[in-house]
Residue frames relative to the residue before (quaternion, step in Angstrom):
aa qw qx qy qz dx dy dz
X 1.0000 0.0000 0.0000 0.0000 0.00 0.00 0.00
X 0.2507 -0.7981 0.5325 0.1290 3.57 -0.47 1.20
X 0.7665 0.1505 -0.1197 0.6127 3.58 1.28 -0.23
X 0.0940 -0.7782 0.6189 0.0497 3.55 -1.13 0.71
X 0.0365 -0.7623 0.6460 -0.0159 3.52 -0.86 1.11
X 0.2666 -0.7414 0.5940 0.1624 3.55 -0.96 0.88
X 0.0613 -0.7652 0.6399 0.0353 3.54 -1.13 0.75
X 0.0940 -0.8113 0.5769 0.0086 3.58 -0.81 1.02
X 0.0248 -0.8321 0.5540 -0.0044 3.61 0.35 1.18
X 0.2189 -0.7552 0.6091 0.1041 3.55 -1.08 0.88
X 0.1073 -0.8099 0.5763 0.0206 3.58 -0.67 1.13
X 0.4446 -0.7139 0.4855 0.2387 3.56 -1.00 0.87
X 0.5772 0.5037 -0.4280 0.4796 3.53 0.61 1.26
X 0.1057 0.8169 -0.5579 0.1008 3.55 -0.57 1.15
X 0.6648 0.5138 -0.2921 0.4570 3.56 1.25 0.28
X 0.7250 0.3779 -0.2226 0.5310 3.58 1.11 -0.61
X 0.3240 -0.7892 0.4925 0.1722 3.55 -0.22 1.32
X 0.6468 0.5409 -0.3358 0.4199 3.59 0.91 -0.82
X 0.6430 0.5136 -0.3290 0.4631 3.57 0.99 -0.76
X 0.6687 0.4920 -0.3047 0.4668 3.57 0.90 -0.89
X 0.6408 0.5171 -0.3289 0.4623 3.59 0.98 -0.77
X 0.6323 0.5248 -0.3322 0.4630 3.59 1.04 -0.72
X 0.6385 0.5116 -0.3245 0.4746 3.58 1.02 -0.77
X 0.6408 0.5229 -0.3244 0.4591 3.58 0.97 -0.85
X 0.6528 0.5150 -0.3192 0.4547 3.59 0.90 -0.89
X 0.6391 0.5215 -0.3280 0.4605 3.56 1.00 -0.76
X 0.6439 0.5250 -0.3246 0.4521 3.58 0.93 -0.87
X 0.7499 0.4279 -0.2136 0.4570 3.56 0.94 -0.92
X 0.5312 0.6608 -0.3915 0.3575 3.59 1.28 -0.10
X 0.6549 0.4356 -0.3339 0.5195 3.55 0.77 1.07
X 0.6292 -0.5691 0.3734 0.3752 3.58 -1.23 0.30
X 0.8581 0.2075 -0.1301 0.4513 3.53 -1.36 0.43
X 0.5487 0.5595 -0.4277 0.4505 3.58 0.96 0.88
X 0.0636 -0.8038 0.5912 -0.0185 3.55 -0.88 1.01
X 0.3138 -0.7120 0.5968 0.1961 3.55 -1.11 0.78
X 0.1976 -0.8026 0.5562 0.0865 3.56 -0.55 1.18
X 0.8013 -0.0799 0.0955 0.5852 3.57 1.07 -0.70
X 0.0097 -0.7703 0.6375 0.0140 3.55 -1.24 0.57
X 0.0263 0.8097 -0.5842 0.0492 3.55 -0.87 0.96
X 0.1559 -0.7693 0.6145 0.0792 3.56 -1.12 0.81
X 0.0721 -0.7858 0.6133 0.0330 3.56 -1.10 0.72
X 0.3817 -0.7608 0.4802 0.2120 3.58 -0.55 1.15
X 0.6722 0.4946 -0.3147 0.4522 3.60 0.90 -0.82
X 0.6850 0.4354 -0.2718 0.5171 3.57 0.96 -0.84
X 0.1815 -0.7962 0.5323 0.2232 3.57 1.25 -0.63
X 0.5245 0.6055 -0.3625 0.4764 3.48 0.93 1.08
X 0.1385 -0.7626 0.6254 0.0901 3.54 -1.16 0.68
X 0.1514 -0.7752 0.6102 0.0614 3.52 -1.07 0.83
X 0.1215 -0.7809 0.6110 0.0455 3.57 -0.78 1.08
X 0.1606 -0.7397 0.6398 0.1329 3.54 -1.21 0.56
X 0.0511 -0.8077 0.5859 -0.0415 3.53 -0.47 1.30
X 0.0890 -0.7632 0.6343 0.0850 3.54 -1.23 0.48
X 0.1656 0.7807 -0.5883 0.1301 3.53 -1.01 0.82
X 0.6391 -0.4989 0.4007 0.4268 3.53 -1.30 -0.06
X 0.6540 -0.4964 0.3764 0.4293 3.56 -1.24 0.24
X 0.6574 0.5115 -0.3118 0.4571 3.59 1.15 -0.55
X 0.7662 0.4092 -0.1975 0.4544 3.61 1.05 -0.71
X 0.6132 0.6281 -0.3565 0.3199 3.58 1.00 -0.74
X 0.6351 0.5461 -0.3378 0.4293 3.60 1.01 -0.72
X 0.6669 0.4878 -0.2983 0.4778 3.58 0.93 -0.88
X 0.6114 0.5483 -0.3547 0.4469 3.59 1.03 -0.71
X 0.6530 0.5049 -0.3059 0.4745 3.57 0.95 -0.89
X 0.6580 0.5182 -0.3115 0.4489 3.58 0.93 -0.87
X 0.6293 0.5207 -0.3468 0.4611 3.60 0.99 -0.72
X 0.6610 0.5023 -0.3053 0.4664 3.58 0.99 -0.80
X 0.6416 0.5250 -0.3191 0.4591 3.56 0.98 -0.83
X 0.6584 0.5138 -0.3092 0.4550 3.57 0.95 -0.86
X 0.6698 0.4869 -0.3023 0.4721 3.58 0.93 -0.85
X 0.6334 0.5307 -0.3327 0.4544 3.60 0.99 -0.81
X 0.6344 0.5361 -0.3299 0.4487 3.58 1.02 -0.76
X 0.6504 0.5096 -0.3114 0.4694 3.58 1.14 -0.60
X 0.7854 0.4054 -0.1613 0.4390 3.56 1.00 -0.86
X 0.7634 0.3748 -0.1780 0.4950 3.59 1.10 -0.64
X 0.1064 -0.7731 0.6243 0.0336 3.56 -0.93 0.98
X 0.3329 -0.7796 0.4974 0.1842 3.58 -0.41 1.20
X 0.5554 0.6232 -0.3956 0.3830 3.60 1.16 -0.40
X 0.7626 0.2892 -0.1793 0.5502 3.59 1.18 -0.47
X 0.4804 0.6748 -0.4254 0.3646 3.57 1.26 0.29
X 0.0163 0.7767 -0.6293 0.0220 3.55 -1.03 0.89
X 0.2628 0.7431 -0.5853 0.1902 3.55 -1.02 0.85
X 0.5736 -0.6263 0.4048 0.3388 3.57 -1.19 0.44
X 0.6360 0.5302 -0.3441 0.4426 3.60 1.18 -0.32
X 0.5068 -0.6417 0.4703 0.3320 3.62 -0.89 0.83
X 0.0830 0.7976 -0.5927 0.0755 3.60 -1.04 0.75
X 0.1069 -0.7839 0.6067 0.0781 3.54 -1.21 0.58
X 0.7925 0.2491 -0.1457 0.5372 3.57 1.25 -0.03
X 0.6005 -0.5144 0.4592 0.4048 3.55 -1.27 0.41
X 0.6850 0.1583 -0.1343 0.6984 3.50 1.18 -0.79
X 0.2544 -0.8438 0.4540 0.1310 3.54 -0.12 1.28
X 0.8011 -0.0881 0.0950 0.5843 3.58 0.80 -0.96
X 0.0891 -0.7886 0.6084 0.0107 3.56 -1.07 0.84
X 0.0066 -0.8156 0.5783 -0.0178 3.62 -0.12 1.23
X 0.2129 -0.7365 0.6279 0.1341 3.54 -1.23 0.66
X 0.1110 -0.8161 0.5670 -0.0128 3.55 -0.83 1.09
X 0.3851 -0.7263 0.5118 0.2494 3.64 -0.77 0.92
X 0.1269 -0.8020 0.5820 0.0455 3.56 -0.89 0.97
X 0.8036 -0.1332 0.1364 0.5638 3.59 0.70 -1.03
X 0.8539 0.1422 -0.1128 0.4878 3.55 -0.92 0.93
X 0.7037 0.3510 -0.2579 0.5613 3.58 1.26 0.33
X 0.3487 -0.7217 0.5598 0.2101 3.53 -1.26 0.45
X 0.6612 -0.4666 0.3884 0.4407 3.54 -1.31 0.13
X 0.6258 0.5388 -0.3367 0.4524 3.59 1.04 -0.72
X 0.5983 0.5410 -0.3558 0.4720 3.59 1.08 -0.67
X 0.6711 0.4968 -0.2935 0.4654 3.57 0.97 -0.86
X 0.5806 0.5569 -0.3686 0.4657 3.58 1.14 -0.56
X 0.6540 0.5064 -0.3104 0.4685 3.60 0.95 -0.86
X 0.6404 0.5128 -0.3239 0.4712 3.60 0.99 -0.83
X 0.6695 0.5142 -0.2985 0.4453 3.57 0.87 -0.98
X 0.6602 0.5109 -0.3108 0.4545 3.57 0.92 -0.87
X 0.6543 0.5027 -0.3107 0.4720 3.57 0.97 -0.85
X 0.6548 0.5081 -0.3135 0.4634 3.60 0.93 -0.89
X 0.6456 0.5314 -0.3281 0.4394 3.60 0.89 -0.89
X 0.6741 0.4794 -0.2974 0.4768 3.59 0.94 -0.84
X 0.6620 0.5132 -0.3073 0.4516 3.57 1.00 -0.81
X 0.5842 0.5735 -0.3742 0.4356 3.60 1.08 -0.64
X 0.6712 0.4725 -0.2901 0.4921 3.56 0.98 -0.82
X 0.6761 0.5118 -0.3009 0.4363 3.58 0.85 -0.97
X 0.7576 0.4095 -0.2152 0.4605 3.58 0.84 -0.98
X 0.8322 0.2465 -0.0760 0.4909 3.57 0.83 -1.00
X 0.3590 -0.7481 0.4735 0.2953 3.59 1.31 -0.15
X 0.4260 0.6361 -0.5014 0.4031 3.54 1.04 0.89
X 0.3647 -0.7367 0.5164 0.2402 3.64 -0.59 1.03
X 0.1714 -0.8138 0.5523 0.0576 3.57 -1.08 0.68
X 0.2425 -0.7258 0.6282 0.1405 3.50 -1.34 0.55
X 0.2981 -0.7249 0.5925 0.1862 3.56 -1.18 0.65
X 0.0217 -0.8105 0.5850 -0.0197 3.59 -0.92 0.92
X 0.7356 0.4096 -0.3024 0.4468 3.53 -1.36 0.03
X 0.8214 -0.1722 0.1467 0.5235 3.57 -0.99 -0.83
X 0.6586 0.5076 -0.3053 0.4640 3.60 1.23 -0.39
X 0.4412 0.7238 -0.4487 0.2832 3.61 1.23 -0.21
X 0.3164 -0.7495 0.5558 0.1708 3.53 -1.05 0.82
X 0.7358 0.2629 -0.1840 0.5963 3.56 1.31 -0.15
X 0.5676 -0.6209 0.4093 0.3533 3.62 -0.93 0.79
X 0.6841 0.5042 -0.2948 0.4369 3.59 0.96 -0.80
X 0.6854 0.4567 -0.2938 0.4851 3.59 1.25 -0.05
X 0.3888 0.7217 -0.4923 0.2927 3.59 1.16 0.33
X 0.7478 0.3636 -0.1972 0.5193 3.59 1.07 -0.75
X 0.5468 -0.6497 0.4307 0.3057 3.55 -0.92 0.95
X 0.6680 0.5427 -0.3220 0.3943 3.55 0.85 -0.95
X 0.6245 0.5372 -0.3479 0.4476 3.58 1.13 -0.56
X 0.6615 0.4785 -0.3082 0.4883 3.59 1.05 -0.70
X 0.7095 0.4780 -0.2575 0.4493 3.59 0.98 -0.86
X 0.4117 0.7489 -0.4675 0.2259 3.60 1.17 -0.30
X 0.7967 0.2475 -0.2102 0.5097 3.57 -0.78 1.06
X 0.3013 -0.7917 0.4711 0.2459 3.56 1.31 -0.34
X 0.8120 -0.3172 0.1997 0.4475 3.53 -1.39 -0.03
X 0.6886 0.5201 -0.3013 0.4056 3.55 0.81 -1.01
X 0.7112 0.4272 -0.2640 0.4920 3.62 0.93 -0.84
X 0.6524 0.5273 -0.3253 0.4365 3.57 0.92 -0.89
X 0.5828 0.5994 -0.3607 0.4135 3.56 1.08 -0.72
X 0.7087 0.4166 -0.2473 0.5129 3.57 1.07 -0.71
X 0.6925 0.5146 -0.2905 0.4138 3.58 0.84 -0.99
X 0.6237 0.5735 -0.3509 0.3986 3.58 1.00 -0.76
X 0.6632 0.5183 -0.3053 0.4454 3.59 1.14 -0.53
X 0.7893 0.3309 -0.1491 0.4953 3.61 1.17 -0.52
X 0.7486 0.3620 -0.1983 0.5189 3.59 1.18 -0.51
X 0.4086 -0.7591 0.4490 0.2348 3.59 -0.35 1.22
X 0.6689 0.5167 -0.3198 0.4282 3.61 0.97 -0.74
X 0.6608 0.4931 -0.3055 0.4763 3.59 1.27 -0.20
X 0.4956 0.6843 -0.4224 0.3280 3.58 1.23 -0.12
X 0.5669 -0.6444 0.3991 0.3226 3.59 -1.05 0.74
X 0.5796 -0.5708 0.4520 0.3660 3.55 -1.31 0.26
X 0.7713 0.1136 -0.0715 0.6221 3.57 1.16 -0.64
X 0.7404 0.3914 -0.2947 0.4602 3.56 -0.87 0.95
X 0.6498 -0.5369 0.3962 0.3642 3.48 -1.37 0.11
X 0.5855 -0.5744 0.4448 0.3598 3.54 -1.32 0.25
X 0.6053 0.4874 -0.3765 0.5043 3.53 0.74 1.14
X 0.3804 -0.7393 0.5071 0.2272 3.57 -0.80 0.96
X 0.5937 -0.5229 0.4625 0.4002 3.54 -1.29 0.40
X 0.5838 -0.6468 0.3608 0.3326 3.58 -0.87 0.97
X 0.8102 0.2066 -0.1054 0.5383 3.61 0.98 -0.76
X 0.7340 0.4226 -0.2336 0.4776 3.61 1.05 -0.72
X 0.4133 -0.7424 0.4526 0.2704 3.60 1.24 -0.07
X 0.6074 -0.4928 0.4290 0.4519 3.54 -0.67 -1.16
X 0.2694 -0.7540 0.5749 0.1688 3.57 -1.28 0.21
X 0.2650 -0.7430 0.5973 0.1452 3.55 -1.06 0.85
X 0.0534 -0.8030 0.5933 -0.0192 3.57 -0.73 1.10
X 0.1557 0.8203 -0.5378 0.1162 3.59 -0.89 0.79
X 0.3511 -0.6796 0.5947 0.2475 3.49 -1.40 -0.17
X 0.1054 0.7918 -0.5931 0.1009 3.55 -1.00 0.81
X 0.5519 -0.5411 0.4956 0.3962 3.50 -1.36 0.03
X 0.6872 -0.4728 0.3431 0.4319 3.56 -1.29 0.16
X 0.0305 -0.7686 0.6380 0.0354 3.56 -1.05 0.79
X 0.3539 -0.7065 0.5700 0.2251 3.53 -1.29 0.36
X 0.2194 -0.7433 0.6200 0.1223 3.57 -0.79 1.07
X 0.0511 0.8293 -0.5399 0.1350 3.54 -0.38 1.28
X 0.0887 -0.8063 0.5848 0.0066 3.57 -0.77 1.08
X 0.1263 -0.7664 0.6254 0.0747 3.56 -1.10 0.77
X 0.2337 -0.8006 0.5444 0.0901 3.55 -0.72 1.15
X 0.2402 -0.7983 0.5463 0.0805 3.54 -0.83 1.10
X 0.4726 -0.7077 0.4648 0.2448 3.55 -1.06 0.81
X 0.5840 0.5131 -0.4141 0.4735 3.53 0.61 1.20
X 0.3916 -0.6960 0.5417 0.2622 3.56 -1.26 0.33
X 0.5056 0.6702 -0.4073 0.3597 3.59 1.30 -0.04
X 0.3154 -0.7802 0.5138 0.1668 3.57 -0.28 1.27
X 0.5959 0.5867 -0.3639 0.4102 3.59 1.05 -0.71
X 0.6262 0.5294 -0.3424 0.4586 3.60 1.07 -0.65
X 0.6561 0.5031 -0.3136 0.4670 3.59 0.90 -0.87
X 0.6595 0.5020 -0.3101 0.4656 3.59 0.97 -0.81
X 0.6452 0.5161 -0.3208 0.4631 3.58 1.01 -0.76
X 0.6550 0.4973 -0.3082 0.4783 3.58 0.96 -0.88
X 0.6332 0.5326 -0.3285 0.4556 3.59 0.97 -0.83
X 0.6423 0.5246 -0.3190 0.4588 3.57 0.99 -0.82
X 0.6668 0.5112 -0.2998 0.4519 3.58 1.00 -0.81
X 0.7394 0.4411 -0.2375 0.4498 3.58 1.02 -0.75
X 0.6655 0.5414 -0.3293 0.3944 3.63 1.01 -0.66
X 0.6101 -0.6125 0.3826 0.3258 3.52 -1.10 0.83
X 0.6660 0.5390 -0.3175 0.4064 3.59 0.90 -0.89
X 0.7099 0.4015 -0.2534 0.5203 3.61 1.24 -0.35
X 0.6527 -0.5347 0.3100 0.4382 3.57 1.25 0.31
X 0.4735 0.6823 -0.4317 0.3520 3.57 1.25 0.36
X 0.8105 -0.2241 0.1873 0.5077 3.55 -0.97 -0.89
X 0.5157 -0.6500 0.4518 0.3278 3.60 -0.97 0.78
X 0.8415 0.1971 -0.1605 0.4767 3.54 -1.22 0.68
X 0.5855 0.5379 -0.3890 0.4653 3.58 1.12 0.66
X 0.0960 -0.7442 0.6592 0.0495 3.54 -1.00 0.97
X 0.0401 0.8322 -0.5466 0.0840 3.59 -0.83 0.92
X 0.0229 0.7657 -0.6428 -0.0022 3.53 -1.23 0.58
X 0.3814 -0.7072 0.5463 0.2364 3.54 -1.21 0.50
X 0.0160 0.8003 -0.5978 0.0437 3.58 -0.87 0.96
X 0.4161 -0.6977 0.5301 0.2431 3.54 -1.28 0.42
X 0.1861 -0.7671 0.6064 0.0964 3.58 -0.95 0.94
X 0.2111 -0.8279 0.5072 0.1132 3.56 0.04 1.28
X 0.6265 0.5518 -0.3507 0.4242 3.60 1.07 -0.62
X 0.7496 0.3423 -0.2030 0.5288 3.60 1.18 -0.48
X 0.3756 -0.7571 0.4623 0.2683 3.57 1.31 -0.02
X 0.6337 0.4482 -0.3627 0.5157 3.54 0.89 1.04
X 0.4146 -0.6807 0.5344 0.2813 3.56 -1.32 -0.04
X 0.2671 -0.7804 0.5574 0.0946 3.53 -1.26 0.52
X 0.2457 -0.6820 0.6618 0.1909 3.51 -1.26 0.63
X 0.1183 -0.8178 0.5632 0.0058 3.55 -0.31 1.33
X 0.0085 -0.8491 0.5214 -0.0840 3.56 -0.59 1.18
X 0.1789 -0.6995 0.6732 0.1598 3.48 -1.43 0.37
X 0.1778 -0.7474 0.6319 0.1021 3.56 -0.89 0.98
X 0.2184 -0.8329 0.4973 0.1062 3.57 -0.20 1.26
X 0.7706 0.0742 -0.0860 0.6271 3.59 1.29 -0.18
X 0.1849 -0.8376 0.5062 0.0893 3.56 0.06 1.31
X 0.5912 0.5546 -0.3810 0.4448 3.59 1.22 -0.22
X 0.6372 0.4833 -0.3184 0.5089 3.58 1.25 -0.40
X 0.7761 0.0376 -0.0046 0.6294 3.56 0.95 -0.92
X 0.2737 -0.8075 0.5073 0.1254 3.55 -0.47 1.22
X 0.6695 -0.4636 0.3943 0.4259 3.54 -1.35 0.18
X 0.6474 0.5304 -0.3177 0.4457 3.57 0.99 -0.83
X 0.6480 0.5205 -0.3236 0.4521 3.57 0.97 -0.84
X 0.6524 0.5050 -0.3072 0.4743 3.57 0.99 -0.86
X 0.6460 0.5310 -0.3203 0.4450 3.57 0.90 -0.92
X 0.6719 0.5134 -0.3015 0.4407 3.57 0.89 -0.93
X 0.6710 0.4869 -0.3068 0.4675 3.58 0.93 -0.86
X 0.6505 0.5004 -0.3256 0.4695 3.60 0.91 -0.85
X 0.6429 0.5235 -0.3273 0.4533 3.60 0.94 -0.83
X 0.6708 0.5018 -0.2998 0.4566 3.57 0.93 -0.90
X 0.6893 0.4773 -0.2882 0.4626 3.57 0.88 -0.94
X 0.6462 0.5041 -0.3259 0.4713 3.61 1.02 -0.75
X 0.6295 0.5514 -0.3331 0.4344 3.58 1.00 -0.80
X 0.5897 0.5792 -0.3638 0.4295 3.58 1.12 -0.62
X 0.6984 0.4018 -0.2557 0.5342 3.59 1.24 -0.44
X 0.5300 -0.6387 0.4025 0.3862 3.58 1.28 0.06
X 0.5419 0.6199 -0.3792 0.4222 3.56 1.25 0.52
X 0.2771 -0.7604 0.5675 0.1513 3.57 -1.02 0.84
X 0.4914 -0.6026 0.5279 0.3415 3.54 -1.33 0.28
X 0.3526 -0.7327 0.5478 0.1971 3.57 -0.89 1.00
X 0.7233 -0.2826 0.2178 0.5912 3.55 0.88 -1.02
X 0.2606 -0.7358 0.5903 0.2054 3.55 -1.31 -0.06
X 0.1421 -0.8032 0.5760 0.0539 3.57 -1.20 0.42
X 0.3152 -0.6985 0.6105 0.1998 3.50 -1.26 0.60
X 0.2466 -0.7487 0.5986 0.1426 3.57 -0.93 0.93
X 0.7806 0.1759 -0.1695 0.5753 3.56 -0.61 1.11
X 0.6817 -0.4667 0.3700 0.4250 3.54 -1.12 -0.71
X 0.2237 -0.7616 0.5972 0.1154 3.53 -1.27 0.48
X 0.4663 -0.6703 0.4848 0.3135 3.62 -0.89 0.78
X 0.5967 -0.5678 0.4285 0.3714 3.55 -1.10 0.67
X 0.6144 0.5727 -0.3531 0.4122 3.60 0.99 -0.80
X 0.6349 0.5419 -0.3388 0.4341 3.58 1.03 -0.74
X 0.6794 0.4662 -0.2897 0.4870 3.58 0.97 -0.82
X 0.6083 0.5470 -0.3489 0.4572 3.57 1.05 -0.74
X 0.6801 0.4986 -0.2897 0.4527 3.54 0.88 -0.99
X 0.6518 0.5130 -0.3146 0.4615 3.57 0.99 -0.83
X 0.6663 0.5088 -0.3043 0.4523 3.57 0.93 -0.90
X 0.6566 0.5156 -0.3113 0.4539 3.56 0.95 -0.89
X 0.6693 0.4959 -0.3063 0.4608 3.56 0.93 -0.88
X 0.6847 0.4871 -0.2916 0.4570 3.58 0.95 -0.85
X 0.7571 0.3925 -0.2022 0.4815 3.57 0.94 -0.93
X 0.2914 -0.7903 0.4871 0.2310 3.58 1.31 -0.32
X 0.1531 0.8049 -0.5496 0.1632 3.55 0.86 1.03
X 0.3681 -0.7876 0.4542 0.1947 3.56 -0.46 1.21
X 0.7950 0.3341 -0.1594 0.4806 3.59 0.86 -0.90
X 0.3515 0.7845 -0.4666 0.2083 3.57 1.21 0.33
X 0.1194 0.7375 -0.6618 0.0624 3.50 -1.26 0.73
X 0.6681 -0.5171 0.3375 0.4151 3.63 -1.13 0.46
X 0.6392 0.5488 -0.3387 0.4190 3.59 1.11 -0.59
X 0.5629 0.5826 -0.3977 0.4306 3.61 1.25 -0.02
X 0.5963 0.5581 -0.3554 0.4546 3.59 1.27 -0.25
X 0.4907 -0.6962 0.4430 0.2797 3.55 -0.67 1.13
X 0.6806 0.5045 -0.3017 0.4372 3.57 0.83 -0.98
X 0.6182 0.5404 -0.3467 0.4535 3.58 1.08 -0.67
X 0.6366 0.5172 -0.3234 0.4718 3.57 1.01 -0.80
X 0.6620 0.5113 -0.3076 0.4535 3.57 0.95 -0.90
X 0.6411 0.5205 -0.3290 0.4581 3.58 1.03 -0.74
X 0.6055 0.5389 -0.3550 0.4658 3.58 1.07 -0.64
X 0.6359 0.5158 -0.3270 0.4719 3.56 1.04 -0.73
X 0.6571 0.5196 -0.3143 0.4466 3.58 0.93 -0.88
X 0.6471 0.5455 -0.3238 0.4230 3.55 1.00 -0.79
X 0.6511 0.5049 -0.3184 0.4688 3.58 1.20 -0.39
X 0.5758 0.5747 -0.3762 0.4435 3.56 1.31 -0.10
X 0.6473 -0.5354 0.3651 0.4012 3.61 -1.20 0.42
X 0.7928 0.1988 -0.0951 0.5683 3.58 1.02 -0.79
X 0.3003 -0.7541 0.5582 0.1718 3.54 -0.70 1.08
X 0.3476 -0.7229 0.5590 0.2099 3.54 -1.20 0.54
X 0.0424 -0.7701 0.6362 0.0202 3.56 -1.00 0.87
X 0.1902 -0.8093 0.5493 0.0843 3.54 -0.41 1.23
X 0.0580 0.7789 -0.6219 0.0566 3.55 -0.87 0.99
X 0.2316 -0.7673 0.5791 0.1490 3.53 -1.11 0.66
């Protein structure tokens, strides 16, 4: 593979395994596409796939998944704690190797137009692919979710999609497509059922409320675990590390007499993010990337005629 693009489509189904498996099979029904990770969450009622493929193959893989999701998911009967406006809610493309962010913008734009042409699902462009400044952030496009957007798109010009008519698909809603750098989806679960505490902690940690830079956060309730969660996206883990976020959430929760139960990564996380978190937490004075065994081994592989790329 001379180029590698990551795609992390989020589907509004986290409870029916057969439906998610059907979507995965559709995504993989083509050449040069690999499934790196798949996760389902019942409370969020959402599945997140991590796909990798070439610049030539990744767009079609996403389109196959979007088409299958439109057949299987009806937002009119969908319930979950995570905001959503589409059966396929968001489809970001991320440059990994041999491609640029601008290349991913071109892929995202083509996919967004094809979603409308093939499936009659209107689409929005976000992130680096956004055509309007107010659409760079997902939360601004998702505001009000499917139920409100369904009405607003017909009467408010600024809410209309980038591709398609001013009317959402009756069951699949709309889809947000974009290009971005790597982010870490990171959740911290608190030992309480009080949703107000999770929301307060989320407000303290997120950048838009004066918290940590490059952090987006919201508080949600996990009824299946009888606790609440601070659900976050770290859009630049080198600016704000996992350790920094954990420490702030722990401190703010402790002010309410609440402990952290555990934390989780949604999807995949770069090794650099864990290295940075460990170094910050442990305060290792002499740390450098060359102290990591796997990094040394990769340097050796790069000197060989054929590089190795492990995928599962």
